N, C-alpha and C positions, 0 to 999 in steps of 0.2 A: 446813505453811505455810497451808493453807486449812482452818481449823477454826472458822469464825467466822460466826455470825449473832448479832451481839453488841449488847448494850444497846439492844435494839429497843423499839419502842412496845409490844410484847407484855408488857414488864415491868409495865405498868399494868393488865393484864388479870387478873382473879381466876383462880387456877389451876384451879378446878373449875367454871368458869362455862359451859363449852361441852362438849357431847357430841361424839363422833367424827363427822365428816362424810365423805362420799365424795370431795369435792373442796373445797379451799380455796386461795386465792391471797393471799399476804401480802407487800406491799412493805415494806421496812424500811431505816432508816439503819443504818450499821455504825460501830462504834468498838471498837478493841481495842489491846492493848499487848503487845509481846514484846521481848526484848533485841535480836532481829535486825531489827526494824522501827521500834522506839519506837512512838509513837502512830500509828494508821492510821485513815483515815476513808473511807467509801464508801457505796454503796447496793447493795441486792440485792432480789430478788423470789424468794420461795419458794412452790412449788406442792406441796401435800400431797394425796395422792389414793389411791384404791383403784379397781381395775378393776371393770367391771360384773359380771364372773363371780366376783368375790370375795363370798362369801355372808355374810349377816347375818340372823339370824332376828329377828322383831319383838321389840323390847325387850332384845335381846342385842347385845353388841359384835361388830364384824367379826372373823372368824377370821384374816383377813390382817393382817399388820403394815402400817403405813402406808408408802407409797412417797413419796419426796421428791426434787425436783429444784430446784436453786437456780441463779440467774444473778446474778453479782455482780461488782463492780469496786471497787477501793480504791487509795488513794494514801497513802504513808507519810511520816513525818517524815524518813526517810532517802532520800527522793526515789525510792522504788520504786513501780512500777506493776503492779497485779495484775488480770487478768481471769480468771474461773474459773466452771466449771459442775460442781460436785460433784453426785453422784446416788447414791441407793440405791433399788432397785425390787424389790418383791415382787409376784409374778404367780401367778395360779391358786391362790389360797389357800396361798401360801408354798411351792408346789412348785418355783418358780424364783425365784432371787435374783440380782440384779446390782448391782454398785456400782463406783464409780470417779470419775474426774475428767477434764475437758477444761479446759485453761487455757493462758494465755500470761502470762509474767512478765518484767518488766524490773527486775532485782534487783541488789543488791550484798551481798557477804558478806565476813567476815574469814576468811582462811586461816591456820591455826595449825600447819601441817605434817601429816604422816601417819606412821603407824607409831611408832617410837621417836624419830623426828627432830622435835623441837619447834623452831619458828621464831618470830621476832617476828611479831605479827599483821600480815598483809598484806591490805589492802582491794582487792577486785577486783570488776569489774562483769560482768554476764552477762545475756543475753536468751535465753529459751528457751520454745518451746511444749512442752506436756506432755500426753500421753494415757495414761490408766490405765483399763483395763476388765477386770473380772472377772465371769464369768457362771457360775452354779452351778445344779445341780439336786439336790433332796433325794433321798437314796438310802436313807433309813430311813422306816419307816411313820409317817404323820402321827398325832399325838395331838390330837384336837379340844379337849381340856382345856388343852393347852399349845401354842397356835398359834405357828408360826415356829421351834420348837425341833427339833433333830435334826442329822443329819450330811449335809453337802452335798459334792458333788464337782464340779469344773468346770475351766475354762480361763482363762488370764490373758494379757493383752497390755499392754506398756508401750512408749512412745516418748518420747524427749526429745532435742531438738537443742540442745545446750549451747554457745552461742556466747559465748565470753569476749570482752568488748568493751574491758576496761581491766585493767591489772595494775600492781602496784607496780614501779617501775624498780629493776633490780638485785635483785629479790626472788627467792624460790625458784621461784615460778611462771614468772617471766621466764627462768629458767635453762634451761628445756626439759627438766629432769630429772624433772618430775612428770608421770606419765601423765595426759593430758587437761588439762594445765595451760593449754593454748592453745585448748581446746575439744574437743568430742566429739559424735558422733552415735550414739545408743543406740536400739536396737529389739530387744525381747525378747519371746519367747512361752514359755508354760509351762503348768503345771497346778497343782492344789492341792486341799486338803480344808479344809472349814470346819465346825466343830461349835459348837452354841450350845444351852445349857440355862439361860440366865439368866432370872430372873423378870421383869426389866425391861431393855430395851435401853440406856436412858440412865443409870439409877442402880440397878444391880443390888444386891440384898441377899443373894442366894444363887445358886449355879450356876457354870458354867464356859463360857468361850468360847475357842476355839482356832482358829488360822489357820496352815496349813502350806502353804508355797510352794516351788515349783521354777520357776526362770526361766532360760532360756538366751539369751545374746546372741551373735549371729554374722551373717556376711554373708548366710546363707540367709534371715534375717528382716530384713535391711536395716541391720544395725549395722556401724559401722566397726571395732569391736573384738570380740574373742571372750573370753567368760567366762561362768561359771555362778554362780547365787546360790541358796542354800537358806536358808529362814527358818522357824523355828518360834516363834510368838508366842501365848502362852496366859495367860489371866487367870482367877483363881478368886476367889469371893466368899463370905465366911463371916460369918453374923450373930452378933453378940455382944450378945445382949439385944434389946430392942425399938427402941433408938435408935442402935445402933452397928454398924458393919460393918468387917471387916478385908478389904481388897482386896489381892491379890498378883498380880504380873505377872512372867512368866518369858519371856525372849527369847534365842534363839540364832540368829545370822546368820553364814553361812559363804560365802566367795567363793573360787572356784577355777576351774581350766580355762583360765586366761589371765591377762592383766594388766588389771584393771579401772581405768578412769580414777578420779581422786581423788574426784570428785563421786558416784561409784557405790559407794564403799567402805562397809563397815559403820561406823556412827558412834554416838557418844554425844552427848547434848545436845539441847535444844529443848523444845517445849511438852509432849511426851509421854514422852520417855525421858531420864532423868537431868536433871530440871528443876534449874536452877541453873547448868548449863554451857551456854554458847553452842552453838547447833546446829552440829555438826561440830567441836566443840572437840577431840575425839579421833577419829581415823579409822584404820582398818586393815582387812585382809581379813576377819578374823573378830571377832565380838563376842558376849559372853555378859552378860546383865543380869538382876538380880533387883531388883524394886521392891516396896515395901510402903506401904500408905496406910491409916491409921485414920480412918474417917469417922464423925462424930457429928452427929446431928440435934438441934439445940439448942432451937429454939423456932419453931414454925410453919414459915415458909419458910427460916429461917436455919440454917446448919450450919457446922461447922469441921472441918478435917482436919490431920493431921500425917503427913509422908511422908519416906521415905528410900530410897536406892538404892545399889547397889554393882555395878560392872561391870568387865569386863576385856576386853582386846583381844589379838589375836595374828595370825600369818601362817602361811604354808605350812611354815616351818621351826620355828616355835614356836607351836603351835595356839592356846593361850591363855596369856598371861603372868599366872598366878595370883599371882605375887609382886609385881605392880604394879597393884593395884586402883585404880579411880576411884570415889570415894564422893561422895554429895551428900545433903542433907537440907533440910527446909523445912516451912512451914505455910501454911494458907490459909483463906479464907472461902468459903462457898457460899450462893447465894440462888436458891431454886427459882422458875422463871419460868413454868411451866405444869403442867397436870395430868398430863403424861407424865413428870414428875420430871426435866425438863431443868434443869440448874443453871448459873447464871452463876458463873464460877470466877475467883477472885483468889488467886494464889499468890506466895510469895517463896521462892526456892531458893538454896542456896549450896553450892559444891563444896568438897571436902576433898582436898588442901590448898588453901587459898584463895589465889587470885591476883587482881590488880585487874581484868584484862580477860578476859572469857570464863568467869568462875567464879562469877558470881552473876546473878540475874535476877528481874524482876517479870513476871508473866504475868496478863493480863486477857483472858479468852476465855470460851467457853461449852462445856459438856460436860466430862466427866471425862477425865483423862489416859489412863485405861485402865479 
């Protein structure tokens, strides 16, 4: 949902005009487009910084990767309101790494059913605060020639008070048969591993990034419901000559140990997973996904991509329904906005089989999907 520092005034800045600084503050206007929001407009301020104990020898770049904290607000064509503070922080020359989000959202979504039960799209409204915090420490030896790379271990915490404010009369959510259909309070804690060997955080040409998560929800940590979530999310990057890269993304998400509310189930769709499907177009306890993207640098800042994905879902009785895959494909343009290889992203995706609602989408945002 929050993936956006978009179409900012930095687009007019030459990409190699500035050397890294210890601290910079940039206010920016925001504009982006997704199927869930349509056009969205807002403002944000981004602070990029490195701590004083992050070393840099004279004439050499900082060893620490840059930390970043953003404060933003946006309003969408679908009358949604977003306040958010995403952050990623590197401390003590990348020995510690933290990321997450603090936010409040007044939103509306379409509900298409869950599991193998498909229902006509139901529009519902929801208000929710969200807290996501992950804190990691590097457990492998640092390599000065490759700053920020290695294996990290840490703890995670998530909180979300999902207050459903409106539902379709006589719809599936109104029936009371959907767990969490009238709202839910989630609070979960867990642990995880994070591995990174990418040559660039924003536009990798080679390397691997992997994020392994275990999160438990229960009364002991303040949740109204009890369930566990296991997620493995890995991406690999393979150079194909000097101007092309093949990016692959592999995701496995497993839910068990209780009945998760519908909004906490594994899902397909959105700006990052199975582009072309509306976010949450397909939901169930378990999900496996393979995505591939061919990235071509065409001329100066301009690039193009072609992408495809295939995923499947399942539950406790049928772990993954391999005979019922959900595929999508699409293409897009890229425009590099700064020297760190951050790209403005314009994608069009389409699901297979194609249906009029929830199975195609245009995405205007910043940064790669994976």
